[in-house]
C-alpha positions as CSV (number, residue, x, y, z in Angstrom):
1,M,100.8,-101.7,109.7
2,M,102.4,-98.4,111.3
3,K,101.8,-97.9,114.9
4,V,102.2,-94.8,116.6
5,L,105.7,-94.4,116.7
6,A,108.4,-91.9,118.6
7,G,111.6,-90.8,117.0
8,L,110.8,-88.8,113.9
9,A,108.9,-85.8,115.0
10,V,106.4,-83.2,113.5
11,A,108.5,-80.2,114.2
12,S,108.8,-76.3,113.5
13,L,111.9,-75.3,111.8
14,A,112.8,-73.8,115.1
15,A,113.2,-76.8,116.7
16,C,116.0,-78.2,114.1
17,S,119.9,-78.2,114.8
18,A,122.5,-75.5,114.0
19,R,122.5,-76.8,110.1
20,P,119.8,-75.8,108.3
21,P,117.6,-78.8,107.1
22,R,117.3,-80.0,103.7
23,S,113.9,-79.4,102.1
24,V,112.3,-82.8,100.9
25,D,108.6,-82.6,98.8
26,I,106.8,-86.0,98.7
27,T,104.2,-85.8,96.2
28,A,101.3,-88.2,96.4
29,V,99.6,-88.9,93.2
30,N,97.2,-91.6,92.1
31,Y,98.6,-94.0,93.2
32,A,102.6,-93.4,93.6
33,F,104.8,-91.5,95.4
34,Q,107.4,-89.0,93.5
35,A,110.2,-88.6,95.7
36,P,113.9,-88.6,95.7
37,A,115.4,-92.7,95.5
38,T,118.5,-91.0,97.6
39,L,119.3,-88.6,100.1
40,P,122.5,-87.5,101.9
41,P,122.7,-87.8,105.5
42,G,121.8,-85.0,107.9
43,P,118.6,-82.8,108.8
44,A,115.8,-83.1,106.7
45,V,112.1,-81.5,106.8
46,F,109.9,-83.6,104.8
47,R,106.7,-81.9,103.3
48,L,103.7,-83.8,101.7
49,V,101.9,-82.1,98.4
50,N,98.9,-84.1,97.2
51,A,98.5,-83.9,93.9
52,G,95.7,-86.6,93.5
53,S,92.2,-86.6,93.4
54,V,91.8,-88.6,96.4
55,P,92.9,-87.9,100.2
56,H,96.7,-89.7,100.6
57,E,98.9,-90.3,103.6
58,V,102.5,-90.9,103.8
59,Q,104.1,-93.0,106.9
60,L,107.4,-92.2,106.8
61,F,109.6,-94.7,108.9
62,L,113.1,-96.0,109.2
63,L,113.4,-99.6,108.3
64,K,114.9,-102.1,110.5
65,A,119.1,-102.1,110.1
66,G,120.2,-104.8,107.4
67,I,117.0,-104.4,105.7
68,G,118.3,-102.8,102.0
69,A,116.0,-101.1,99.8
70,D,115.1,-103.7,97.1
71,S,114.0,-106.1,100.5
72,G,112.3,-103.0,101.6
73,R,110.2,-102.7,98.4
74,A,109.3,-106.4,98.4
75,L,108.2,-106.2,102.1
76,L,106.2,-102.8,101.6
77,R,104.7,-104.5,98.6
78,Q,102.8,-106.9,100.6
79,E,99.2,-106.7,101.4
80,H,99.8,-106.5,105.1
81,P,103.6,-105.4,105.4
82,P,105.1,-107.0,108.6
83,D,105.5,-104.7,111.7
84,S,108.8,-106.1,112.3
85,L,110.0,-103.9,109.0
86,A,110.1,-100.7,110.9
87,D,112.5,-99.4,113.5
88,S,111.2,-97.7,116.3
89,S,110.9,-94.5,114.3
90,G,108.3,-93.2,112.2
91,A,105.7,-90.4,111.5
92,V,102.6,-89.8,109.2
93,L,101.4,-86.8,107.1
94,I,97.9,-86.3,105.5
95,A,96.7,-84.1,102.7
96,A,93.3,-83.8,101.2
97,P,93.1,-83.6,97.6
98,H,95.0,-80.9,95.7
99,T,96.2,-79.6,98.9
100,T,99.8,-80.0,101.1
101,A,99.8,-81.0,104.6
102,P,100.0,-78.5,107.2
103,E,102.6,-80.2,109.4
104,L,106.3,-81.3,108.3
105,I,108.3,-83.9,109.6
106,Y,111.7,-83.3,110.6
107,V,114.2,-86.5,110.3
108,D,117.9,-86.5,111.1
109,L,118.9,-88.8,108.4
110,Q,120.9,-91.3,109.3
111,P,124.0,-92.4,106.8
112,G,123.4,-95.7,105.1
113,R,119.9,-96.2,106.3
114,V,116.4,-96.9,104.3
115,Y,113.6,-94.8,105.0
116,A,110.1,-96.0,103.8
117,L,107.2,-94.1,102.6
118,L,103.5,-95.7,102.7
119,C,99.9,-95.0,101.9
120,Q,97.5,-97.3,103.2
121,F,94.2,-95.3,102.8
122,R,91.5,-97.0,100.8
123,D,89.1,-94.9,98.4
124,S,85.9,-97.3,100.0
125,A,85.5,-99.9,102.7
126,K,86.2,-102.7,99.9
127,A,88.8,-100.8,97.8
128,P,92.5,-102.2,98.1
129,R,94.9,-100.0,100.3
130,H,96.5,-97.4,98.1
131,S,99.8,-99.5,98.9
132,Q,98.7,-102.5,96.9
133,L,98.0,-99.9,93.9
134,G,101.7,-99.0,94.1
135,M,101.7,-96.2,96.7
136,F,105.0,-97.2,98.4
137,G,108.8,-96.3,98.0
138,V,112.1,-96.3,99.7
139,L,114.5,-93.5,100.2
140,H,118.3,-94.5,100.4
141,V,120.8,-92.2,102.6
142,T,124.0,-92.3,101.4
143,A,127.1,-93.2,103.4
144,A,128.7,-90.1,105.4
145,P,130.7,-88.0,103.5
């Protein structure tokens, strides 16, 4: 589903803005993400922790304006989520079982927007994608204070 996208960046903390970013862990288990449902706007650094027994990824991308959390979840639930779901920003973290991805994703979370979490790995060539087993989610960013 996801193509190589620009806008979100895998970055070091040195590249962050003057306001220190909020640290956000996304924990992958077999077959779900454990992550906050809502976050405040502003800089955030995301980390993928794989507590599962198989490799996982998290595709973190901004949903197009106007797609809410419920609509986003319904679209992500599809076997082949449409590419039109994503705005032009996204990044991917990958972690082996029982490890933490060595990279981070820096995102300046936009007020009122919704970001998607998706794992499209398979355990074998004929196995369903992890997203079909429930490994998807959304993060809603609250309105600006």
